[in-house]
Each structure stands twice: as C-alpha cells, then as structure tokens.
PLY file of the C-alpha trace (Angstrom):
ply
format ascii 1.0
element vertex 247
property float x
property float y
property float z
element edge 246
property int vertex1
property int vertex2
end_header
65.33 -50.22 3.89
67.28 -46.99 3.69
70.82 -47.31 2.44
73.62 -45.81 4.48
77.35 -46.25 4.23
80.18 -46.07 6.77
83.36 -45.75 4.75
86.12 -43.42 3.64
85.91 -41.16 0.63
88.45 -39.14 -1.31
88.53 -35.39 -0.72
88.32 -33.51 -4.00
88.48 -30.02 -2.54
87.89 -28.15 0.71
87.91 -24.44 -0.09
87.15 -21.34 1.94
84.41 -19.60 -0.03
84.35 -16.55 2.25
85.70 -15.71 5.70
85.10 -18.71 7.98
82.89 -20.64 5.55
84.08 -23.70 3.64
82.74 -26.01 0.94
83.95 -29.61 1.15
83.62 -31.88 -1.89
84.17 -35.63 -1.74
84.18 -38.31 -4.42
81.44 -40.58 -3.12
80.67 -42.70 -6.13
77.24 -43.13 -7.68
75.83 -45.63 -5.17
76.25 -43.31 -2.19
75.20 -40.22 -4.13
72.03 -41.92 -5.34
71.08 -42.74 -1.73
71.15 -39.02 -0.89
68.13 -36.73 -0.87
67.59 -33.11 0.24
67.51 -32.67 4.00
69.60 -35.73 4.85
73.06 -35.50 6.40
76.33 -37.33 7.05
78.35 -37.76 10.23
81.88 -36.67 9.29
84.95 -38.11 11.01
87.63 -35.59 12.02
91.17 -36.60 13.11
91.91 -36.27 16.85
88.25 -35.55 17.63
86.23 -38.32 19.29
82.76 -37.52 17.97
81.88 -37.13 14.31
80.39 -33.86 13.10
76.94 -33.76 11.41
76.89 -31.92 8.06
73.86 -31.47 5.80
74.16 -32.46 2.17
74.66 -29.25 0.20
74.57 -30.81 -3.26
75.28 -33.97 -5.23
76.41 -34.19 -8.83
78.15 -36.87 -10.90
79.10 -38.99 -7.89
80.36 -36.00 -5.88
78.78 -34.86 -2.60
79.40 -31.35 -1.28
78.99 -29.91 2.23
78.88 -26.27 3.29
79.99 -25.50 6.84
81.24 -22.76 9.13
84.27 -23.12 11.39
82.79 -22.91 14.87
85.00 -25.07 17.10
87.86 -27.54 17.27
86.23 -30.13 15.03
85.31 -27.85 12.13
88.62 -26.00 12.47
90.52 -29.28 11.95
88.13 -30.24 9.16
88.84 -26.98 7.33
92.54 -27.91 7.16
91.88 -31.27 5.47
92.66 -30.43 1.86
93.65 -33.84 0.47
93.47 -37.53 1.34
90.49 -39.48 2.61
87.70 -38.70 5.03
85.46 -41.01 7.06
81.70 -40.50 6.61
78.58 -42.24 7.89
75.40 -41.67 5.90
73.21 -40.52 4.36
71.19 -40.30 7.57
67.81 -39.01 8.66
64.61 -38.13 6.83
64.61 -35.45 4.16
62.25 -32.83 2.76
59.07 -33.70 0.86
59.61 -32.74 -2.77
56.04 -32.19 -3.96
54.94 -28.57 -3.58
52.90 -26.37 -5.90
54.01 -23.10 -4.31
57.34 -23.59 -2.47
58.82 -21.01 -0.14
62.23 -21.57 1.44
63.18 -19.75 4.64
66.84 -19.96 5.68
68.92 -18.37 8.38
72.73 -18.39 8.53
74.27 -21.72 7.58
70.77 -23.19 7.26
71.26 -22.29 3.61
73.52 -25.36 3.31
70.60 -27.77 3.72
68.07 -26.00 1.51
70.28 -25.48 -1.56
70.06 -29.17 -2.47
66.30 -28.86 -1.96
66.07 -25.81 -4.23
67.74 -27.54 -7.17
65.68 -30.71 -6.63
62.20 -29.16 -6.57
60.50 -29.17 -9.96
58.75 -25.86 -9.33
60.83 -22.86 -8.26
59.61 -20.37 -5.71
60.92 -17.71 -3.34
63.92 -17.88 -1.01
63.78 -15.75 2.16
67.30 -15.62 3.53
68.48 -13.82 6.66
71.99 -13.37 8.04
73.93 -11.10 10.37
75.64 -9.15 7.59
76.33 -9.34 3.86
79.56 -11.27 4.49
77.47 -14.08 6.01
75.22 -14.47 2.97
76.10 -17.58 0.98
75.10 -19.21 -2.31
72.95 -16.39 -3.66
74.39 -16.93 -7.13
73.47 -20.63 -6.95
69.84 -19.91 -6.09
69.63 -17.26 -8.80
71.03 -19.71 -11.34
68.46 -22.30 -10.22
65.65 -19.86 -11.00
64.58 -18.81 -7.52
63.33 -15.36 -6.51
65.53 -14.14 -3.65
64.58 -11.88 -0.73
67.43 -11.05 1.64
67.70 -9.33 5.01
70.69 -8.59 7.23
70.63 -7.58 10.87
73.03 -4.69 10.25
71.37 -3.56 7.02
74.51 -4.14 4.93
72.45 -5.91 2.24
68.74 -6.20 1.55
66.22 -5.36 4.23
67.50 -4.34 7.67
66.33 -6.66 10.44
65.17 -10.26 10.69
63.92 -12.13 7.63
60.81 -13.16 9.56
59.64 -9.54 9.49
59.48 -9.68 5.68
58.06 -13.20 5.63
55.17 -12.20 7.89
54.03 -9.60 5.35
54.30 -11.81 2.27
53.47 -15.40 3.29
50.15 -16.80 2.02
48.04 -19.73 3.15
48.56 -21.56 -0.15
52.37 -21.47 0.21
54.33 -24.47 1.45
57.36 -23.45 3.49
60.65 -25.23 4.02
62.61 -23.88 6.99
66.18 -24.35 8.20
68.17 -22.12 10.53
68.70 -21.16 14.17
66.05 -22.03 16.76
64.82 -18.43 17.38
64.15 -18.00 13.66
62.40 -21.36 13.40
60.22 -20.51 16.41
59.20 -17.21 14.78
58.45 -18.91 11.44
56.29 -21.55 13.15
54.25 -18.78 14.79
53.79 -16.98 11.46
52.80 -20.21 9.70
50.14 -20.95 12.31
48.73 -17.42 12.02
48.61 -17.66 8.22
47.40 -21.30 8.23
50.38 -22.20 6.05
51.72 -25.76 5.80
55.34 -26.75 5.62
58.25 -28.55 7.22
61.19 -27.68 9.42
64.75 -29.01 9.49
66.02 -28.82 13.06
69.64 -28.11 13.95
70.54 -29.99 17.13
73.87 -31.21 18.53
74.37 -34.87 17.67
76.76 -37.51 18.96
75.91 -40.75 17.15
73.64 -39.70 14.27
71.52 -42.89 14.42
69.37 -42.43 17.55
71.33 -44.59 19.98
72.66 -41.92 22.34
69.36 -39.97 22.51
71.30 -36.71 22.84
69.33 -34.82 20.20
65.80 -35.29 21.59
63.14 -32.76 20.61
59.44 -32.43 21.38
57.27 -33.45 18.43
53.51 -33.57 19.05
54.15 -33.97 22.76
56.57 -36.87 22.35
60.34 -37.10 22.48
61.78 -37.76 19.04
65.40 -38.02 17.91
66.45 -35.28 15.51
68.96 -37.60 13.82
66.74 -40.68 13.35
63.20 -39.28 13.24
64.19 -36.00 11.59
65.94 -33.73 11.04
62.90 -32.72 8.92
59.53 -32.58 10.69
56.07 -31.31 9.83
55.91 -27.66 10.88
52.62 -28.23 12.72
54.18 -30.90 14.95
57.31 -29.07 16.15
57.32 -27.70 19.72
60.20 -25.32 20.39
0 1
1 2
2 3
3 4
4 5
5 6
6 7
7 8
8 9
9 10
10 11
11 12
12 13
13 14
14 15
15 16
16 17
17 18
18 19
19 20
20 21
21 22
22 23
23 24
24 25
25 26
26 27
27 28
28 29
29 30
30 31
31 32
32 33
33 34
34 35
35 36
36 37
37 38
38 39
39 40
40 41
41 42
42 43
43 44
44 45
45 46
46 47
47 48
48 49
49 50
50 51
51 52
52 53
53 54
54 55
55 56
56 57
57 58
58 59
59 60
60 61
61 62
62 63
63 64
64 65
65 66
66 67
67 68
68 69
69 70
70 71
71 72
72 73
73 74
74 75
75 76
76 77
77 78
78 79
79 80
80 81
81 82
82 83
83 84
84 85
85 86
86 87
87 88
88 89
89 90
90 91
91 92
92 93
93 94
94 95
95 96
96 97
97 98
98 99
99 100
100 101
101 102
102 103
103 104
104 105
105 106
106 107
107 108
108 109
109 110
110 111
111 112
112 113
113 114
114 115
115 116
116 117
117 118
118 119
119 120
120 121
121 122
122 123
123 124
124 125
125 126
126 127
127 128
128 129
129 130
130 131
131 132
132 133
133 134
134 135
135 136
136 137
137 138
138 139
139 140
140 141
141 142
142 143
143 144
144 145
145 146
146 147
147 148
148 149
149 150
150 151
151 152
152 153
153 154
154 155
155 156
156 157
157 158
158 159
159 160
160 161
161 162
162 163
163 164
164 165
165 166
166 167
167 168
168 169
169 170
170 171
171 172
172 173
173 174
174 175
175 176
176 177
177 178
178 179
179 180
180 181
181 182
182 183
183 184
184 185
185 186
186 187
187 188
188 189
189 190
190 191
191 192
192 193
193 194
194 195
195 196
196 197
197 198
198 199
199 200
200 201
201 202
202 203
203 204
204 205
205 206
206 207
207 208
208 209
209 210
210 211
211 212
212 213
213 214
214 215
215 216
216 217
217 218
218 219
219 220
220 221
221 222
222 223
223 224
224 225
225 226
226 227
227 228
228 229
229 230
230 231
231 232
232 233
233 234
234 235
235 236
236 237
237 238
238 239
239 240
240 241
241 242
242 243
243 244
244 245
245 246
C-alpha cells in the first residue's frame, strides 16, 4: 500500500528565484521524504482558499521536500507570501515516472521543468533535456540539470535564448526510436510530442497537468482519456504511457 500523509510541515524557505517563480522548501522528515518518487505530487493547503493546490515534487534531500511553482492566481499568490510557519500538505500522491531507461530524453515546457528535475537526478543514466519556454526569463533550473550531468537543448518562442520557436521543432529532428522520452508541460506541447513519438516509434511516458480539486480521485474533476477510458489524472496518473494518452 502506498504511503501518504495528511499533516503540517515546517516551512524552511519560500524564495522567489526569478520574476513570478518560487521555490518552496519544507522540513518533511525522513518518513515522508522516503515515500516520495519522481512524478508524484502533494496537495498544498493555502490559507483562506478552499481547495488545496497540486504541486509536483521538485526534489527531496535530507528530509526536505522542495516545490517549484509559478504565481498564477489567488492561491499561488497567497502561497508565495508564506515565508515562515507551518503548511498543510497531503501526499505524496499519484503514480510517478518509471526509472529504468537506457537512453533517456526529457522534454519539458514552462513549469513542467518542476516535475522532471527530480526525475533527472534520480535516473542512473543521464541523457538530453529538451526545454522550451516563452523567453529566457522563463527558463528555470538549467544550472541544476547541468550539474546533474545532462546535455541541455533550449528553445524560446521569442529567440532570446537557444533556438527560436517551439522545442518540438528541435525534438522532431533529433529524436530516435531507441530513445525513451519523459514529457511534462502544457497540453499543446504534449500533443505535439505524442505525434512525434508515434512517427518515430519512440516509447515514453507523459505527466499530465490537469486542474485538481481533491487529489485522490473522489471528485472526478481531472478526468482524461486513456486508451478510450476515463481515468483520473490524480489517482491513475499523473504519469501515463505515452502510447495510451488521448489529447
């Protein structure tokens, strides 16, 4: 049985790492941290907001769990102002990434980088990160991936860093059938990557970003089509086999 915890944890830090992007670190203790794995998430309680907010695990180390998020509404705006004290968290939840891959390729868009960083440092073999964002100010964690030994290919829509355009344009030219891709990002990017993977006969998995209310499959608000059936992103995912996802 999967372990999950619904309790309060001490905030260690909650710093703005660049404009509008924050990294939250909480002292979870070893038991909670050991239950974590790449691709899983927590539902985070925010004061004066009814529903918790889902945040992917960005990293774990020495009993500390970190989350990377962007302020995008009332909930995350309030969360960004929580610098001390305790925070309510439910998790870890969901199903994570498979960690056995002989030729890993990570494809991330925007804040999708938050989920795949923990994956990158957990995989035994290092590969290539394809990372796309709107501009250079939206690119995060490049130093962390470089330190972890990953080759990095970057694109920005405005051409301010790396290739100009969408990262899928570069991926299409370089992806091979013997690669195994891990994908996390906005739906249009995921849809394009799925198409490329099918054309190249490349296997992999996808972490879907859907709005969640409960995080445990009760409210059925995060339903997605997987092999023709409705599945809950929170309970059955958020990671699914790339061949099974219909978006």
